[in-house]
C-alpha positions in Angstrom: 25.8 -7.6 19.3 26.3 -10.6 17.7 22.3 -11.6 17.8 21.6 -8.7 16.9 23.7 -9.0 13.6 21.9 -12.4 13.1 18.9 -11.3 13.0 19.0 -7.9 10.3 19.0 -10.1 7.7 15.6 -11.6 8.7 14.2 -8.5 9.6 15.3 -7.3 6.2 13.5 -9.9 4.6 10.3 -9.1 6.3 10.1 -5.7 5.2 11.1 -6.6 1.9 8.0 -9.3 1.6 5.9 -6.3 3.3 6.9 -4.0 0.6 6.1 -6.3 -2.0 2.5 -7.0 -1.0 1.8 -3.3 -0.4 3.1 -2.7 -3.8 0.4 -6.0 -5.5 -2.2 -4.6 -3.8 -1.9 -1.3 -4.4 -1.9 -2.4 -8.0 -5.4 -4.3 -7.5 -6.6 -1.4 -6.0 -5.8 0.6 -9.1 -7.1 -1.9 -10.9 -10.3 -2.6 -9.0 -11.2 1.7 -8.6 -10.2 2.8 -11.8 -12.1 6.1 -12.8 -15.0 5.7 -14.7 -17.3 7.5 -17.0 -20.1 8.2 -14.1 -19.3 10.6 -11.6 -20.9 9.3 -9.0 -19.0 6.2 -8.9 -15.6 7.9 -8.9 -15.9 7.9 -4.9 -12.9 5.9 -3.9 -11.2 6.8 -6.9 -11.1 10.5 -5.8 -9.9 9.6 -2.3 -7.6 7.0 -2.3 -6.3 6.0 -5.8 -5.9 9.1 -8.3 -1.9 8.3 -8.6 0.4 5.6 -7.5 2.2 7.6 -4.6 -1.4 8.2 -3.2 -2.1 4.8 -3.5 0.7 3.3 -1.6 -0.1 6.2 1.0 -3.5 4.8 1.7 -2.6 1.3 1.9 -0.3 2.2 4.0 -2.1 4.4 6.2 -4.7 1.5 6.0 -2.0 -1.3 7.3 -1.4 0.9 9.9 -4.5 2.0 11.1 -3.3 5.2 11.1 -6.8 6.5 10.3 -7.2 10.2 10.3 
């Protein structure tokens, strides 16, 4: 029980760093794959980067390799 109590702050810091990286790369993806005027170039935007929640979900799936 004492060992678990000592490792919880380290696990929390790893989770915070993972969340920061996930948010950072979500923002980068949203900047790279913005909606353009050409309908043919909107494939990635339509599928993965339409909104912030959809972008975060897509990046989390990519991170965990839980592809359907």
